[in-house]
MOPAC internal coordinates of N, CA, C and O (Angstrom, degrees):
PM7 1SCF
backbone

  N    0.0000 0     0.00 0     0.00 0    0    0    0
  C    1.4709 1     0.00 0     0.00 0    1    0    0
  C    1.4749 1   109.82 1     0.00 0    2    1    0
  O    1.2310 1   121.11 1   -48.86 1    3    2    1
  N    1.3553 1   115.48 1   131.14 1    3    2    1
  C    1.4247 1   123.36 1  -176.90 1    5    3    2
  C    1.5738 1   106.64 1  -116.36 1    6    5    3
  O    1.2310 1   120.85 1   -51.20 1    7    6    5
  N    1.3479 1   115.98 1   128.80 1    7    6    5
  C    1.4651 1   122.62 1   177.82 1    9    7    6
  C    1.5056 1   108.08 1   -78.12 1   10    9    7
  O    1.2310 1   120.59 1   -36.39 1   11   10    9
  N    1.3271 1   116.48 1   143.61 1   11   10    9
  C    1.4200 1   121.72 1   174.68 1   13   11   10
  C    1.5006 1   111.55 1  -123.47 1   14   13   11
  O    1.2310 1   122.50 1   -31.11 1   15   14   13
  N    1.2751 1   112.82 1   148.89 1   15   14   13
  C    1.5005 1   121.19 1   179.84 1   17   15   14
  C    1.4857 1   106.67 1  -115.53 1   18   17   15
  O    1.2310 1   119.09 1   -60.31 1   19   18   17
  N    1.3273 1   119.34 1   119.69 1   19   18   17
  C    1.4802 1   124.03 1   179.91 1   21   19   18
  C    1.5232 1   107.59 1  -116.52 1   22   21   19
  O    1.2310 1   120.62 1   -57.76 1   23   22   21
  N    1.2277 1   116.42 1   122.24 1   23   22   21
  C    1.4689 1   125.36 1   178.38 1   25   23   22
  C    1.5755 1   107.87 1   -81.79 1   26   25   23
  O    1.2310 1   122.05 1   -57.04 1   27   26   25
  N    1.3620 1   113.68 1   122.96 1   27   26   25
  C    1.5070 1   116.43 1   178.42 1   29   27   26
  C    1.5001 1   112.76 1   -95.03 1   30   29   27
  O    1.2310 1   121.24 1   152.44 1   31   30   29
  N    1.3420 1   115.24 1   -27.56 1   31   30   29
  C    1.4725 1   117.62 1  -176.68 1   33   31   30
  C    1.5336 1   110.32 1  -156.61 1   34   33   31
  O    1.2310 1   121.99 1   -37.89 1   35   34   33
  N    1.3135 1   113.80 1   142.11 1   35   34   33
  C    1.4643 1   119.86 1   175.98 1   37   35   34
  C    1.5118 1   109.13 1  -122.39 1   38   37   35
  O    1.2310 1   120.18 1   -54.12 1   39   38   37
  N    1.3645 1   117.25 1   125.88 1   39   38   37
  C    1.4362 1   122.04 1  -177.46 1   41   39   38
  C    1.5263 1   108.83 1  -132.61 1   42   41   39
  O    1.2310 1   121.00 1   -31.69 1   43   42   41
  N    1.3734 1   115.69 1   148.31 1   43   42   41
  C    1.4597 1   119.01 1   175.19 1   45   43   42
  C    1.5010 1   109.13 1   -72.42 1   46   45   43
  O    1.2310 1   120.98 1   -36.90 1   47   46   45
  N    1.2946 1   115.73 1   143.10 1   47   46   45
  C    1.4572 1   121.78 1   179.16 1   49   47   46
  C    1.5012 1   112.80 1   -51.03 1   50   49   47
  O    1.2310 1   120.20 1   137.84 1   51   50   49
  N    1.3368 1   117.23 1   -42.16 1   51   50   49
  C    1.4591 1   119.82 1  -178.52 1   53   51   50
  C    1.5441 1   114.54 1   -63.27 1   54   53   51
  O    1.2310 1   122.48 1   142.39 1   55   54   53
  N    1.3458 1   112.85 1   -37.61 1   55   54   53
  C    1.4633 1   116.57 1   178.28 1   57   55   54
  C    1.5013 1   113.12 1   -74.25 1   58   57   55
  O    1.2310 1   120.12 1   149.53 1   59   58   57
  N    1.3421 1   117.37 1   -30.47 1   59   58   57
  C    1.4262 1   120.13 1   176.74 1   61   59   58
  C    1.5460 1   111.51 1   -68.49 1   62   61   59
  O    1.2310 1   122.07 1   144.38 1   63   62   61
  N    1.3552 1   113.64 1   -35.62 1   63   62   61
  C    1.5065 1   119.32 1   176.83 1   65   63   62
  C    1.5255 1   108.84 1   -65.85 1   66   65   63
  O    1.2310 1   120.07 1   138.56 1   67   66   65
  N    1.3081 1   117.46 1   -41.44 1   67   66   65
  C    1.4516 1   122.00 1   178.03 1   69   67   66
  C    1.5275 1   112.33 1   -58.09 1   70   69   67
  O    1.2310 1   120.85 1   134.78 1   71   70   69
  N    1.3698 1   115.99 1   -45.22 1   71   70   69
  C    1.4488 1   122.29 1  -174.49 1   73   71   70
  C    1.5174 1   110.26 1   -74.41 1   74   73   71
  O    1.2310 1   119.62 1   147.39 1   75   74   73
  N    1.3140 1   118.33 1   -32.61 1   75   74   73
  C    1.4720 1   121.23 1  -176.89 1   77   75   74
  C    1.5341 1   113.20 1   -84.98 1   78   77   75
  O    1.2310 1   120.17 1   164.24 1   79   78   77
  N    1.2846 1   117.28 1   -15.76 1   79   78   77
  C    1.4495 1   122.79 1  -179.32 1   81   79   78
  C    1.5042 1   112.99 1   -79.51 1   82   81   79
  O    1.2310 1   118.06 1   -49.47 1   83   82   81
  N    1.3110 1   121.30 1   130.53 1   83   82   81
  C    1.4756 1   121.60 1   174.87 1   85   83   82
  C    1.4920 1   114.78 1  -108.64 1   86   85   83
  O    1.2310 1   120.85 1   151.70 1   87   86   85
  N    1.3912 1   115.98 1   -28.30 1   87   86   85
  C    1.4374 1   120.00 1   177.66 1   89   87   86
  C    1.4683 1   113.51 1  -162.35 1   90   89   87
  O    1.2310 1   121.64 1    -9.26 1   91   90   89
  N    1.3334 1   114.47 1   170.74 1   91   90   89
  C    1.4945 1   121.31 1   172.99 1   93   91   90
  C    1.5415 1   106.83 1  -127.82 1   94   93   91
  O    1.2310 1   121.54 1   -41.25 1   95   94   93
  N    1.3358 1   114.65 1   138.75 1   95   94   93
  C    1.4509 1   118.92 1   177.22 1   97   95   94
  C    1.5296 1   107.48 1  -115.83 1   98   97   95
  O    1.2310 1   120.89 1   -58.97 1   99   98   97
  N    1.3116 1   115.89 1   121.03 1   99   98   97
  C    1.4430 1   122.18 1   178.31 1  101   99   98
  C    1.5553 1   108.80 1   -96.17 1  102  101   99
  O    1.2310 1   121.85 1   -54.99 1  103  102  101
  N    1.2841 1   114.07 1   125.01 1  103  102  101
  C    1.4223 1   122.09 1  -175.57 1  105  103  102
  C    1.4799 1   111.92 1   -99.89 1  106  105  103
  O    1.2310 1   119.03 1   -57.71 1  107  106  105
  N    1.3243 1   119.46 1   122.29 1  107  106  105
  C    1.4549 1   125.57 1  -170.48 1  109  107  106
  C    1.5334 1   109.91 1  -130.15 1  110  109  107
  O    1.2310 1   120.04 1   -52.73 1  111  110  109
  N    1.3060 1   117.52 1   127.27 1  111  110  109
  C    1.4499 1   122.60 1   173.16 1  113  111  110
  C    1.5004 1   106.85 1   -75.70 1  114  113  111
  O    1.2310 1   120.45 1   -43.12 1  115  114  113
  N    1.3484 1   116.74 1   136.88 1  115  114  113
  C    1.4101 1   124.21 1  -176.15 1  117  115  114
  C    1.5413 1   111.35 1   -55.82 1  118  117  115
  O    1.2310 1   120.37 1   140.47 1  119  118  117
  N    1.2990 1   116.89 1   -39.53 1  119  118  117
  C    1.4348 1   121.15 1  -178.37 1  121  119  118
  C    1.5710 1   114.24 1   -69.51 1  122  121  119
  O    1.2310 1   120.88 1   165.04 1  123  122  121
  N    1.2640 1   115.93 1   -14.96 1  123  122  121
  C    1.4918 1   123.26 1   179.27 1  125  123  122
  C    1.5599 1   108.94 1   -88.48 1  126  125  123
  O    1.2310 1   120.79 1   161.56 1  127  126  125
  N    1.3018 1   116.10 1   -18.44 1  127  126  125
  C    1.4676 1   120.70 1  -173.49 1  129  127  126
  C    1.5349 1   112.07 1   -72.48 1  130  129  127
  O    1.2310 1   121.90 1   -61.90 1  131  130  129
  N    1.3336 1   113.97 1   118.10 1  131  130  129
  C    1.4937 1   119.67 1   177.39 1  133  131  130
  C    1.4541 1   108.27 1  -152.65 1  134  133  131
  O    1.2310 1   119.44 1    -5.86 1  135  134  133
  N    1.3419 1   118.68 1   174.14 1  135  134  133
  C    1.4969 1   124.15 1  -178.12 1  137  135  134
  C    1.5562 1   112.77 1   -57.21 1  138  137  135
  O    1.2310 1   121.24 1   137.44 1  139  138  137
  N    1.3478 1   115.23 1   -42.56 1  139  138  137
  C    1.4496 1   120.40 1   179.25 1  141  139  138
  C    1.5776 1   111.87 1   -57.79 1  142  141  139
  O    1.2310 1   121.14 1   130.17 1  143  142  141
  N    1.2825 1   115.43 1   -49.83 1  143  142  141
  C    1.4777 1   119.19 1   178.35 1  145  143  142
  C    1.5532 1   111.78 1   -64.72 1  146  145  143
  O    1.2310 1   119.60 1   138.05 1  147  146  145
  N    1.2519 1   118.38 1   -41.95 1  147  146  145
  C    1.4614 1   120.61 1   178.48 1  149  147  146
  C    1.5777 1   110.50 1   -62.53 1  150  149  147
  O    1.2310 1   120.23 1   137.32 1  151  150  149
  N    1.3423 1   117.17 1   -42.68 1  151  150  149
  C    1.4763 1   118.95 1   175.76 1  153  151  150
  C    1.4886 1   112.71 1   -65.25 1  154  153  151
  O    1.2310 1   119.88 1   138.93 1  155  154  153
  N    1.3362 1   117.83 1   -41.07 1  155  154  153
  C    1.4721 1   120.06 1   175.63 1  157  155  154
  C    1.5241 1   111.84 1   -59.56 1  158  157  155
  O    1.2310 1   119.17 1   133.48 1  159  158  157
  N    1.2745 1   119.18 1   -46.52 1  159  158  157
  C    1.4110 1   124.39 1   178.62 1  161  159  158
  C    1.5571 1   110.36 1   -62.64 1  162  161  159
  O    1.2310 1   121.13 1   134.90 1  163  162  161
  N    1.2635 1   115.45 1   -45.10 1  163  162  161
  C    1.4800 1   118.24 1  -179.18 1  165  163  162
  C    1.5502 1   111.72 1   -63.83 1  166  165  163
  O    1.2310 1   120.90 1   138.42 1  167  166  165
  N    1.3299 1   115.88 1   -41.58 1  167  166  165
  C    1.5373 1   115.02 1   174.62 1  169  167  166
  C    1.4487 1   113.51 1   -63.74 1  170  169  167
  O    1.2310 1   118.52 1   144.75 1  171  170  169
  N    1.3381 1   120.42 1   -35.25 1  171  170  169
  C    1.4538 1   122.97 1   178.60 1  173  171  170
  C    1.5474 1   110.13 1   -64.43 1  174  173  171
  O    1.2310 1   119.47 1   130.17 1  175  174  173
  N    1.3441 1   118.61 1   -49.83 1  175  174  173
  C    1.4407 1   121.91 1  -175.88 1  177  175  174
  C    1.5436 1   113.17 1   -68.67 1  178  177  175
  O    1.2310 1   121.90 1   150.39 1  179  178  177
  N    1.3064 1   113.96 1   -29.61 1  179  178  177
  C    1.5174 1   117.85 1   175.93 1  181  179  178
  C    1.5219 1   109.43 1   -64.20 1  182  181  179
  O    1.2310 1   119.12 1   140.30 1  183  182  181
  N    1.3429 1   119.29 1   -39.70 1  183  182  181
  C    1.4128 1   123.87 1  -177.56 1  185  183  182
  C    1.5510 1   111.69 1   -76.26 1  186  185  183
  O    1.2310 1   119.91 1   144.10 1  187  186  185
  N    1.3312 1   117.78 1   -35.90 1  187  186  185
  C    1.4323 1   125.22 1  -174.60 1  189  187  186
  C    1.5237 1   112.61 1   -99.17 1  190  189  187
  O    1.2310 1   120.97 1  -133.36 1  191  190  189
  N    1.3582 1   115.75 1    46.64 1  191  190  189
  C    1.4892 1   118.97 1   177.91 1  193  191  190
  C    1.4929 1   110.24 1   -64.72 1  194  193  191
  O    1.2310 1   122.28 1   -36.52 1  195  194  193
  N    1.3107 1   113.23 1   143.48 1  195  194  193
  C    1.4343 1   118.88 1  -179.68 1  197  195  194
  C    1.5365 1   114.18 1  -167.75 1  198  197  195
  O    1.2310 1   121.24 1    27.10 1  199  198  197
  N    1.3679 1   115.22 1  -152.90 1  199  198  197
  C    1.4826 1   118.76 1  -175.51 1  201  199  198
  C    1.5307 1   111.69 1  -109.75 1  202  201  199
  O    1.2310 1   118.45 1  -177.87 1  203  202  201
  N    1.3102 1   120.57 1     2.13 1  203  202  201
  C    1.4042 1   121.08 1   179.87 1  205  203  202
  C    1.5156 1   115.60 1   -94.14 1  206  205  203
  O    1.2310 1   121.21 1   -39.71 1  207  206  205
  N    1.3142 1   115.29 1   140.29 1  207  206  205
  C    1.4657 1   122.19 1  -176.67 1  209  207  206
  C    1.5600 1   107.74 1   -67.52 1  210  209  207
  O    1.2310 1   120.99 1   -35.60 1  211  210  209
  N    1.3336 1   115.71 1   144.40 1  211  210  209
  C    1.4378 1   124.95 1   179.51 1  213  211  210
  C    1.5498 1   107.90 1  -109.60 1  214  213  211
  O    1.2310 1   121.81 1   -61.76 1  215  214  213
  N    1.3475 1   114.13 1   118.24 1  215  214  213
  C    1.4888 1   117.07 1  -178.31 1  217  215  214
  C    1.5398 1   106.31 1  -123.92 1  218  217  215
  O    1.2310 1   121.14 1   -21.72 1  219  218  217
  N    1.2980 1   115.42 1   158.28 1  219  218  217
  C    1.4828 1   122.64 1   174.39 1  221  219  218
  C    1.4813 1   111.62 1  -134.70 1  222  221  219
  O    1.2310 1   121.73 1   -32.54 1  223  222  221
  N    1.3220 1   114.30 1   147.46 1  223  222  221
  C    1.4282 1   122.24 1   175.01 1  225  223  222
  C    1.5472 1   106.30 1  -125.87 1  226  225  223
  O    1.2310 1   121.51 1   -62.89 1  227  226  225
  N    1.3614 1   114.71 1   117.11 1  227  226  225
  C    1.4848 1   117.64 1   176.80 1  229  227  226
  C    1.4718 1   106.67 1   -97.99 1  230  229  227
  O    1.2310 1   121.24 1   -47.36 1  231  230  229
  N    1.3065 1   115.23 1   132.64 1  231  230  229
  C    1.5086 1   121.92 1  -177.76 1  233  231  230
  C    1.5178 1   111.04 1  -113.84 1  234  233  231
  O    1.2310 1   120.15 1   -58.12 1  235  234  233
  N    1.3085 1   117.32 1   121.88 1  235  234  233
  C    1.5135 1   121.93 1   171.30 1  237  235  234
  C    1.4582 1   107.04 1  -105.26 1  238  237  235
  O    1.2310 1   121.47 1   -77.55 1  239  238  237
  N    1.3335 1   114.78 1   102.45 1  239  238  237
  C    1.5119 1   120.23 1  -177.06 1  241  239  238
  C    1.5146 1   111.02 1   -71.26 1  242  241  239
  O    1.2310 1   120.60 1   149.25 1  243  242  241
  N    1.3832 1   116.46 1   -30.75 1  243  242  241
  C    1.4249 1   117.86 1   179.98 1  245  243  242
  C    1.4622 1   113.64 1   -63.66 1  246  245  243
  O    1.2310 1   120.43 1   131.35 1  247  246  245
  N    1.3074 1   116.78 1   -48.65 1  247  246  245
  C    1.5096 1   122.95 1  -178.04 1  249  247  246
  C    1.4702 1   111.46 1   -94.61 1  250  249  247
  O    1.2310 1   118.96 1  -177.82 1  251  250  249
  N    1.3944 1   119.58 1     2.18 1  251  250  249
  C    1.4587 1   124.53 1   177.90 1  253  251  250
  C    1.5438 1   112.56 1    55.25 1  254  253  251
  O    1.2310 1   122.20 1  -131.12 1  255  254  253
  N    1.3582 1   113.39 1    48.88 1  255  254  253
  C    1.4435 1   116.95 1   179.83 1  257  255  254
  C    1.5516 1   111.08 1  -126.67 1  258  257  255
  O    1.2310 1   121.84 1   -30.62 1  259  258  257
  N    1.3061 1   114.09 1   149.38 1  259  258  257
  C    1.4399 1   120.32 1   176.66 1  261  259  258
  C    1.5205 1   111.58 1  -124.93 1  262  261  259
  O    1.2310 1   120.14 1   -42.27 1  263  262  261
  N    1.3216 1   117.34 1   137.73 1  263  262  261
  C    1.4298 1   120.19 1   177.91 1  265  263  262
  C    1.5150 1   109.36 1  -123.84 1  266  265  263
  O    1.2310 1   120.80 1   -54.37 1  267  266  265
  N    1.3721 1   116.07 1   125.63 1  267  266  265
  C    1.4213 1   123.79 1  -177.97 1  269  267  266
  C    1.5235 1   108.46 1   -95.04 1  270  269  267
  O    1.2310 1   118.47 1   -45.44 1  271  270  269
  N    1.2522 1   120.52 1   134.56 1  271  270  269
  C    1.4774 1   122.21 1   177.86 1  273  271  270
  C    1.5715 1   108.25 1  -143.52 1  274  273  271
  O    1.2310 1   121.57 1   -17.95 1  275  274  273
  N    1.3159 1   114.60 1   162.05 1  275  274  273
  C    1.4250 1   117.50 1   174.76 1  277  275  274
  C    1.5245 1   108.46 1  -139.48 1  278  277  275
  O    1.2310 1   121.87 1   -21.56 1  279  278  277
  N    1.2922 1   114.02 1   158.44 1  279  278  277
  C    1.5065 1   120.06 1  -177.80 1  281  279  278
  C    1.5170 1   108.43 1   -90.43 1  282  281  279
  O    1.2310 1   121.13 1   -51.49 1  283  282  281
  N    1.3275 1   115.44 1   128.51 1  283  282  281
  C    1.5107 1   120.82 1   172.36 1  285  283  282
  C    1.5163 1   109.79 1   -87.50 1  286  285  283
  O    1.2310 1   120.88 1   158.17 1  287  286  285
  N    1.3579 1   115.92 1   -21.83 1  287  286  285
  C    1.4757 1   120.02 1  -173.11 1  289  287  286
  C    1.5217 1   114.19 1   -93.29 1  290  289  287
  O    1.2310 1   121.36 1   153.46 1  291  290  289
  N    1.3003 1   115.00 1   -26.54 1  291  290  289
  C    1.4939 1   116.99 1  -173.72 1  293  291  290
  C    1.5354 1   113.46 1  -121.46 1  294  293  291
  O    1.2310 1   121.14 1   -39.19 1  295  294  293
  N    1.3155 1   115.43 1   140.81 1  295  294  293
  C    1.4590 1   122.84 1   168.89 1  297  295  294
  C    1.5037 1   101.80 1  -125.97 1  298  297  295
  O    1.2310 1   119.65 1   -34.79 1  299  298  297
  N    1.3907 1   118.26 1   145.21 1  299  298  297
  C    1.4605 1   121.24 1  -173.63 1  301  299  298
  C    1.5622 1   110.12 1  -126.87 1  302  301  299
  O    1.2310 1   122.59 1   -19.62 1  303  302  301
  N    1.3188 1   112.63 1   160.38 1  303  302  301
  C    1.4497 1   119.97 1   172.40 1  305  303  302
  C    1.5230 1   107.44 1   -95.97 1  306  305  303
  O    1.2310 1   121.16 1   -70.11 1  307  306  305
  N    1.3530 1   115.38 1   109.89 1  307  306  305
  C    1.4647 1   121.67 1  -178.54 1  309  307  306
  C    1.5190 1   107.25 1   -81.54 1  310  309  307
  O    1.2310 1   121.72 1   -67.54 1  311  310  309
  N    1.3329 1   114.31 1   112.46 1  311  310  309
  C    1.4917 1   123.55 1   179.09 1  313  311  310
  C    1.4980 1   109.05 1  -149.43 1  314  313  311
  O    1.2310 1   122.27 1    -3.24 1  315  314  313
  N    1.3564 1   113.26 1   176.76 1  315  314  313
  C    1.4898 1   116.71 1  -179.27 1  317  315  314
  C    1.5116 1   114.99 1   -58.87 1  318  317  315
  O    1.2310 1   119.53 1   147.22 1  319  318  317
  N    1.3295 1   118.51 1   -32.78 1  319  318  317
  C    1.4748 1   121.48 1  -177.57 1  321  319  318
  C    1.5885 1   105.70 1   -69.61 1  322  321  319
  O    1.2310 1   119.12 1   133.32 1  323  322  321
  N    1.3534 1   119.28 1   -46.68 1  323  322  321
  C    1.4351 1   116.79 1   178.70 1  325  323  322
  C    1.4881 1   113.70 1   -58.83 1  326  325  323
  O    1.2310 1   120.74 1   134.58 1  327  326  325
  N    1.3624 1   116.20 1   -45.42 1  327  326  325
  C    1.5029 1   121.10 1  -179.82 1  329  327  326
  C    1.5582 1   109.81 1   -60.77 1  330  329  327
  O    1.2310 1   120.47 1   140.37 1  331  330  329
  N    1.3446 1   116.70 1   -39.63 1  331  330  329
  C    1.4353 1   117.91 1   177.13 1  333  331  330
  C    1.5053 1   115.74 1   -63.76 1  334  333  331
  O    1.2310 1   121.60 1   139.32 1  335  334  333
  N    1.3239 1   114.54 1   -40.68 1  335  334  333
  C    1.5271 1   120.30 1   175.26 1  337  335  334
  C    1.5091 1   111.25 1   -61.61 1  338  337  335
  O    1.2310 1   120.31 1   139.78 1  339  338  337
  N    1.3283 1   117.01 1   -40.22 1  339  338  337
  C    1.5138 1   120.37 1  -178.19 1  341  339  338
  C    1.5252 1   106.48 1   -68.37 1  342  341  339
  O    1.2310 1   119.76 1   138.03 1  343  342  341
  N    1.2884 1   118.07 1   -41.97 1  343  342  341
  C    1.4870 1   121.87 1   179.70 1  345  343  342
  C    1.5063 1   110.68 1   -61.99 1  346  345  343
  O    1.2310 1   120.07 1   138.61 1  347  346  345
  N    1.3763 1   117.47 1   -41.39 1  347  346  345
  C    1.4898 1   120.52 1   179.37 1  349  347  346
  C    1.5306 1   112.33 1   -59.97 1  350  349  347
  O    1.2310 1   120.49 1   151.90 1  351  350  349
  N    1.3311 1   116.67 1   -28.10 1  351  350  349
  C    1.4000 1   122.26 1   177.31 1  353  351  350
  C    1.5065 1   112.30 1   -79.50 1  354  353  351
  O    1.2310 1   120.04 1   175.58 1  355  354  353
  N    1.3382 1   117.52 1    -4.42 1  355  354  353
  C    1.4208 1   121.58 1   179.75 1  357  355  354
  C    1.5307 1   114.84 1    76.72 1  358  357  355
  O    1.2310 1   121.49 1  -156.80 1  359  358  357
  N    1.3309 1   114.75 1    23.20 1  359  358  357
  C    1.4696 1   120.96 1  -179.31 1  361  359  358
  C    1.5246 1   112.79 1  -102.80 1  362  361  359
  O    1.2310 1   120.80 1   -27.72 1  363  362  361
  N    1.2935 1   116.08 1   152.28 1  363  362  361
  C    1.4622 1   120.33 1   174.86 1  365  363  362
  C    1.5825 1   108.10 1   -96.34 1  366  365  363
  O    1.2310 1   122.39 1   -19.54 1  367  366  365
  N    1.3154 1   113.02 1   160.46 1  367  366  365
  C    1.4445 1   116.28 1  -178.35 1  369  367  366
  C    1.5733 1   108.06 1  -151.16 1  370  369  367
  O    1.2310 1   121.26 1   -16.00 1  371  370  369
  N    1.3259 1   115.19 1   164.00 1  371  370  369
  C    1.4544 1   122.90 1   174.65 1  373  371  370
  C    1.5625 1   105.85 1  -134.97 1  374  373  371
  O    1.2310 1   122.37 1   -46.47 1  375  374  373
  N    1.2948 1   113.06 1   133.53 1  375  374  373
  C    1.5229 1   118.05 1   175.41 1  377  375  374
  C    1.5421 1   105.55 1  -102.13 1  378  377  375
  O    1.2310 1   121.02 1   -49.23 1  379  378  377
  N    1.3021 1   115.66 1   130.77 1  379  378  377
  C    1.4237 1   121.66 1  -176.90 1  381  379  378
  C    1.5479 1   109.65 1  -113.49 1  382  381  379
  O    1.2310 1   120.91 1   -42.60 1  383  382  381
  N    1.3191 1   115.87 1   137.40 1  383  382  381
  C    1.4402 1   119.91 1   176.84 1  385  383  382
  C    1.4906 1   113.60 1   -97.62 1  386  385  383
  O    1.2310 1   120.10 1   180.00 1  387  386  385

C-alpha cells in the first residue's frame, strides 16, 4: 500500500494571512498618549481601510491597569505596510486570528 498526497488548494502566504486575521490590537502606554500620536494613528488607519477590526489596549504601568477598547469608526487592512507604520511609531501590536 502506497500513501498519496493530493493537494486541494494552493494559496499565497500573504493571502492566507489576510483571510485568517480578524483584528489587530495596538498596545499603547498611557504616558505615550498625546495629540501627535493620536493624529498619526488616525492618518494611518484612514489610509489603510479594510475588513479587520481595530482594537487598542491602553496600559497604565504606574497603577498596573489595562483598558481594552475597540474602534467603532475604523476597520483596517492588516498587512506588512500597516505593521511597519505602527512599528515606526514605536508601538507594540498583536494580530489576532
